[in-house]
Biopython code that builds the backbone (N, CA, C, O; Angstrom):
import numpy as np
from Bio.PDB.StructureBuilder import StructureBuilder

atoms = [
    (1, "UNK", "N", (-7.146, -14.242, 7.227)),
    (1, "UNK", "CA", (-6.079, -14.658, 5.801)),
    (1, "UNK", "C", (-5.372, -12.979, 6.084)),
    (1, "UNK", "O", (-6.212, -12.103, 6.286)),
    (2, "UNK", "N", (-3.829, -12.536, 6.097)),
    (2, "UNK", "CA", (-3.392, -11.356, 5.425)),
    (2, "UNK", "C", (-2.959, -11.648, 4.282)),
    (2, "UNK", "O", (-2.379, -12.627, 3.810)),
    (3, "UNK", "N", (-3.537, -10.058, 3.640)),
    (3, "UNK", "CA", (-3.271, -9.943, 2.186)),
    (3, "UNK", "C", (-2.323, -8.558, 2.143)),
    (3, "UNK", "O", (-2.550, -7.508, 2.743)),
    (4, "UNK", "N", (-1.060, -8.901, 1.151)),
    (4, "UNK", "CA", (-0.328, -7.913, 0.846)),
    (4, "UNK", "C", (-1.179, -7.185, -0.517)),
    (4, "UNK", "O", (-1.754, -7.819, -1.403)),
    (5, "UNK", "N", (-1.094, -5.939, -0.424)),
    (5, "UNK", "CA", (-1.492, -5.451, -1.717)),
    (5, "UNK", "C", (-0.095, -4.336, -2.232)),
    (5, "UNK", "O", (0.614, -3.754, -1.411)),
    (6, "UNK", "N", (0.067, -4.228, -3.720)),
    (6, "UNK", "CA", (0.505, -2.945, -3.809)),
    (6, "UNK", "C", (0.763, -2.118, -5.028)),
    (6, "UNK", "O", (1.440, -2.638, -5.915)),
    (7, "UNK", "N", (0.493, -1.384, -5.127)),
    (7, "UNK", "CA", (0.510, -0.152, -6.013)),
    (7, "UNK", "C", (1.638, 0.995, -5.961)),
    (7, "UNK", "O", (2.522, 1.195, -5.129)),
    (8, "UNK", "N", (1.349, 1.572, -6.961)),
    (8, "UNK", "CA", (2.131, 2.754, -7.118)),
    (8, "UNK", "C", (2.177, 4.181, -6.310)),
    (8, "UNK", "O", (1.490, 5.134, -6.677)),
    (9, "UNK", "N", (2.953, 4.229, -5.303)),
    (9, "UNK", "CA", (3.301, 5.169, -4.960)),
    (9, "UNK", "C", (3.922, 6.581, -5.000)),
    (9, "UNK", "O", (3.495, 7.713, -4.773)),
    (10, "UNK", "N", (5.203, 6.009, -5.412)),
    (10, "UNK", "CA", (6.149, 7.324, -6.225)),
    (10, "UNK", "C", (6.002, 7.426, -7.445)),
    (10, "UNK", "O", (6.450, 8.369, -8.098)),
    (11, "UNK", "N", (5.355, 6.472, -7.917)),
    (11, "UNK", "CA", (5.517, 6.727, -9.685)),
    (11, "UNK", "C", (4.205, 7.454, -10.027)),
    (11, "UNK", "O", (4.054, 7.847, -11.183)),
    (12, "UNK", "N", (3.211, 7.669, -9.076)),
    (12, "UNK", "CA", (2.280, 8.304, -9.214)),
    (12, "UNK", "C", (0.784, 8.051, -8.537)),
    (12, "UNK", "O", (0.524, 6.929, -8.104)),
    (13, "UNK", "N", (-0.019, 8.931, -8.470)),
    (13, "UNK", "CA", (-1.136, 8.543, -7.978)),
    (13, "UNK", "C", (-2.203, 8.345, -8.572)),
    (13, "UNK", "O", (-3.198, 8.073, -7.900)),
    (14, "UNK", "N", (-2.286, 8.424, -9.959)),
    (14, "UNK", "CA", (-3.953, 8.362, -10.754)),
    (14, "UNK", "C", (-4.675, 7.427, -10.584)),
    (14, "UNK", "O", (-5.785, 7.299, -11.100)),
    (15, "UNK", "N", (-4.065, 6.550, -9.738)),
    (15, "UNK", "CA", (-4.868, 5.188, -10.045)),
    (15, "UNK", "C", (-5.420, 4.902, -8.673)),
    (15, "UNK", "O", (-5.850, 3.810, -8.304)),
    (16, "UNK", "N", (-5.357, 6.046, -7.934)),
    (16, "UNK", "CA", (-5.668, 5.571, -6.369)),
    (16, "UNK", "C", (-6.990, 5.362, -6.040)),
    (16, "UNK", "O", (-7.223, 4.567, -5.130)),
    (17, "UNK", "N", (-7.747, 5.821, -6.505)),
    (17, "UNK", "CA", (-9.024, 5.617, -6.559)),
    (17, "UNK", "C", (-9.612, 4.154, -6.848)),
    (17, "UNK", "O", (-10.591, 3.759, -6.215)),
    (18, "UNK", "N", (-8.981, 3.351, -7.834)),
    (18, "UNK", "CA", (-8.644, 1.860, -8.037)),
    (18, "UNK", "C", (-8.267, 1.378, -7.062)),
    (18, "UNK", "O", (-8.920, 0.425, -6.637)),
    (19, "UNK", "N", (-7.090, 1.819, -6.321)),
    (19, "UNK", "CA", (-6.591, 1.267, -5.501)),
    (19, "UNK", "C", (-7.442, 0.679, -4.122)),
    (19, "UNK", "O", (-7.570, -0.339, -3.442)),
    (20, "UNK", "N", (-7.927, 2.113, -4.233)),
    (20, "UNK", "CA", (-9.335, 1.811, -2.801)),
    (20, "UNK", "C", (-10.240, 0.833, -3.171)),
    (20, "UNK", "O", (-10.432, -0.129, -2.427)),
    (21, "UNK", "N", (-10.821, 0.954, -4.225)),
    (21, "UNK", "CA", (-11.600, -0.186, -4.268)),
    (21, "UNK", "C", (-11.281, -1.457, -4.385)),
    (21, "UNK", "O", (-12.114, -2.297, -4.047)),
    (22, "UNK", "N", (-9.940, -1.877, -4.915)),
    (22, "UNK", "CA", (-9.299, -3.000, -4.777)),
    (22, "UNK", "C", (-9.340, -3.441, -3.388)),
    (22, "UNK", "O", (-9.957, -4.494, -3.231)),
    (23, "UNK", "N", (-8.764, -2.824, -2.162)),
    (23, "UNK", "CA", (-8.707, -2.813, -1.145)),
    (23, "UNK", "C", (-9.897, -3.191, -0.151)),
    (23, "UNK", "O", (-9.971, -3.977, 0.793)),
    (24, "UNK", "N", (-10.696, -2.410, -0.682)),
    (24, "UNK", "CA", (-12.058, -2.807, -0.026)),
    (24, "UNK", "C", (-12.312, -4.257, -0.360)),
    (24, "UNK", "O", (-12.640, -4.980, 0.580)),
    (25, "UNK", "N", (-12.172, -4.969, -1.982)),
    (25, "UNK", "CA", (-12.584, -6.049, -1.659)),
    (25, "UNK", "C", (-12.111, -6.757, -1.167)),
    (25, "UNK", "O", (-12.672, -7.714, -0.634)),
    (26, "UNK", "N", (-10.658, -6.495, -1.170)),
    (26, "UNK", "CA", (-9.659, -7.636, -0.549)),
    (26, "UNK", "C", (-9.972, -7.646, 1.349)),
    (26, "UNK", "O", (-9.700, -8.554, 2.135)),
    (27, "UNK", "N", (-10.500, -6.547, 1.589)),
    (27, "UNK", "CA", (-10.796, -6.387, 2.910)),
    (27, "UNK", "C", (-11.922, -7.932, 3.588)),
    (27, "UNK", "O", (-11.849, -8.657, 4.580)),
    (28, "UNK", "N", (-12.698, -7.849, 2.616)),
    (28, "UNK", "CA", (-13.434, -8.846, 2.717)),
    (28, "UNK", "C", (-13.219, -10.382, 2.662)),
    (28, "UNK", "O", (-14.128, -11.209, 2.734)),
    (29, "UNK", "N", (-11.962, -10.640, 2.532)),
    (29, "UNK", "CA", (-10.902, -11.908, 2.767)),
    (29, "UNK", "C", (-10.273, -12.089, 3.391)),
    (29, "UNK", "O", (-9.826, -13.225, 3.551)),
    (30, "UNK", "N", (-9.795, -10.777, 4.270)),
    (30, "UNK", "CA", (-8.775, -10.853, 5.647)),
    (30, "UNK", "C", (-8.403, -9.702, 5.550)),
    (30, "UNK", "O", (-9.064, -8.798, 5.039)),
    (31, "UNK", "N", (-6.925, -9.565, 6.192)),
    (31, "UNK", "CA", (-7.068, -8.239, 7.015)),
    (31, "UNK", "C", (-5.676, -7.897, 5.445)),
    (31, "UNK", "O", (-4.948, -8.714, 4.880)),
    (32, "UNK", "N", (-5.839, -6.268, 5.200)),
    (32, "UNK", "CA", (-5.225, -5.815, 4.248)),
    (32, "UNK", "C", (-3.582, -5.171, 4.830)),
    (32, "UNK", "O", (-3.744, -4.037, 5.280)),
    (33, "UNK", "N", (-2.321, -5.565, 4.901)),
    (33, "UNK", "CA", (-1.341, -5.492, 5.553)),
    (33, "UNK", "C", (-0.864, -3.913, 4.816)),
    (33, "UNK", "O", (-0.166, -3.106, 5.430)),
    (34, "UNK", "N", (-1.272, -3.725, 3.715)),
    (34, "UNK", "CA", (-0.724, -2.407, 3.199)),
    (34, "UNK", "C", (-1.691, -1.556, 2.502)),
    (34, "UNK", "O", (-1.497, -1.032, 1.405)),
    (35, "UNK", "N", (-2.916, -1.442, 3.335)),
    (35, "UNK", "CA", (-3.779, -0.564, 3.189)),
    (35, "UNK", "C", (-3.504, 1.064, 2.559)),
    (35, "UNK", "O", (-4.142, 1.594, 1.649)),
    (36, "UNK", "N", (-2.173, 1.755, 3.467)),
    (36, "UNK", "CA", (-1.806, 2.571, 3.145)),
    (36, "UNK", "C", (-1.523, 2.881, 1.667)),
    (36, "UNK", "O", (-1.569, 4.043, 1.264)),
    (37, "UNK", "N", (-1.188, 1.699, 0.738)),
    (37, "UNK", "CA", (-1.023, 2.161, -0.485)),
    (37, "UNK", "C", (-2.520, 2.719, -1.444)),
    (37, "UNK", "O", (-2.403, 3.227, -2.559)),
    (38, "UNK", "N", (-3.723, 2.526, -0.832)),
    (38, "UNK", "CA", (-4.844, 3.378, -1.322)),
    (38, "UNK", "C", (-5.166, 4.473, -0.563)),
    (38, "UNK", "O", (-6.356, 4.734, -0.388)),
    (39, "UNK", "N", (-4.260, 5.197, -0.053)),
    (39, "UNK", "CA", (-4.781, 6.000, 0.732)),
    (39, "UNK", "C", (-4.848, 7.321, -0.280)),
    (39, "UNK", "O", (-4.280, 7.337, -1.372)),
    (40, "UNK", "N", (-5.655, 8.457, 0.269)),
    (40, "UNK", "CA", (-5.487, 9.362, -0.603)),
    (40, "UNK", "C", (-4.852, 10.813, 0.056)),
    (40, "UNK", "O", (-4.837, 11.938, -0.444)),
    (41, "UNK", "N", (-4.447, 10.440, 1.093)),
    (41, "UNK", "CA", (-3.627, 11.337, 1.584)),
    (41, "UNK", "C", (-2.074, 11.078, 1.475)),
    (41, "UNK", "O", (-1.632, 9.940, 1.634)),
    (42, "UNK", "N", (-1.329, 12.049, 1.227)),
    (42, "UNK", "CA", (0.034, 11.773, 1.161)),
    (42, "UNK", "C", (0.985, 11.598, 2.221)),
    (42, "UNK", "O", (1.107, 12.248, 3.259)),
    (43, "UNK", "N", (1.659, 10.589, 1.786)),
    (43, "UNK", "CA", (2.634, 9.819, 2.957)),
    (43, "UNK", "C", (3.833, 10.211, 2.645)),
    (43, "UNK", "O", (4.126, 10.562, 1.501)),
    (44, "UNK", "N", (4.756, 10.193, 3.740)),
    (44, "UNK", "CA", (6.003, 10.000, 3.571)),
    (44, "UNK", "C", (6.692, 8.618, 3.830)),
    (44, "UNK", "O", (6.494, 7.902, 4.812)),
    (45, "UNK", "N", (7.425, 8.397, 2.920)),
    (45, "UNK", "CA", (7.847, 6.893, 3.477)),
    (45, "UNK", "C", (9.419, 7.009, 3.871)),
    (45, "UNK", "O", (10.157, 7.563, 3.057)),
    (46, "UNK", "N", (9.786, 6.672, 4.691)),
    (46, "UNK", "CA", (11.049, 6.728, 5.555)),
    (46, "UNK", "C", (12.005, 5.353, 5.191)),
    (46, "UNK", "O", (11.619, 4.233, 5.526)),
    (47, "UNK", "N", (13.062, 5.530, 4.598)),
    (47, "UNK", "CA", (13.564, 4.112, 4.276)),
    (47, "UNK", "C", (14.778, 3.795, 5.002)),
    (47, "UNK", "O", (15.841, 4.409, 4.912)),
    (48, "UNK", "N", (14.532, 2.780, 5.730)),
    (48, "UNK", "CA", (15.746, 2.406, 6.606)),
    (48, "UNK", "C", (16.534, 1.348, 5.913)),
    (48, "UNK", "O", (16.063, 0.310, 5.447)),
    (49, "UNK", "N", (17.979, 1.775, 5.890)),
    (49, "UNK", "CA", (18.997, 0.807, 5.504)),
    (49, "UNK", "C", (19.424, 0.120, 6.261)),
    (49, "UNK", "O", (20.021, 0.714, 7.159)),
    (50, "UNK", "N", (19.394, -1.555, 6.383)),
    (50, "UNK", "CA", (20.054, -2.285, 7.554)),
    (50, "UNK", "C", (21.396, -2.265, 7.372)),
    (50, "UNK", "O", (21.630, -2.592, 6.208)),
    (51, "UNK", "N", (22.240, -2.069, 7.889)),
    (51, "UNK", "CA", (23.577, -2.284, 8.257)),
    (51, "UNK", "C", (24.296, -3.360, 7.788)),
    (51, "UNK", "O", (25.343, -3.419, 7.144)),
    (52, "UNK", "N", (23.312, -4.474, 8.362)),
    (52, "UNK", "CA", (23.982, -5.985, 7.914)),
    (52, "UNK", "C", (23.613, -6.331, 6.647)),
    (52, "UNK", "O", (24.281, -7.231, 6.138)),
    (53, "UNK", "N", (22.727, -5.857, 6.000)),
    (53, "UNK", "CA", (22.587, -6.311, 4.674)),
    (53, "UNK", "C", (23.207, -5.571, 3.513)),
    (53, "UNK", "O", (23.276, -6.020, 2.369)),
    (54, "UNK", "N", (23.738, -4.171, 3.990)),
    (54, "UNK", "CA", (24.834, -3.564, 3.151)),
    (54, "UNK", "C", (26.040, -2.676, 3.604)),
    (54, "UNK", "O", (26.849, -2.263, 2.773)),
]
sb = StructureBuilder()
sb.init_structure("model")
sb.init_model(0)
sb.init_chain("A")
sb.init_seg("    ")
for serial, (resi, resn, name, xyz) in enumerate(atoms, 1):
    if name == "N":
        sb.init_residue(resn, " ", resi, " ")
    sb.init_atom(name, np.array(xyz, "f"), 0.0, 1.0, " ", f" {name:<3s}", serial, name[0])
structure = sb.get_structure()
């Protein structure tokens, strides 16, 4: 099963340790596609705006 997990990245990282635990449990059910949300490392997110959509 593919699992999508979401959590705050930009709004603060105070709960990252909770996200990590949740992702760990979800991994027992399948592949977590958004595991990076639980990363303790700072990440840069590049936003691509599709010219066909805007």
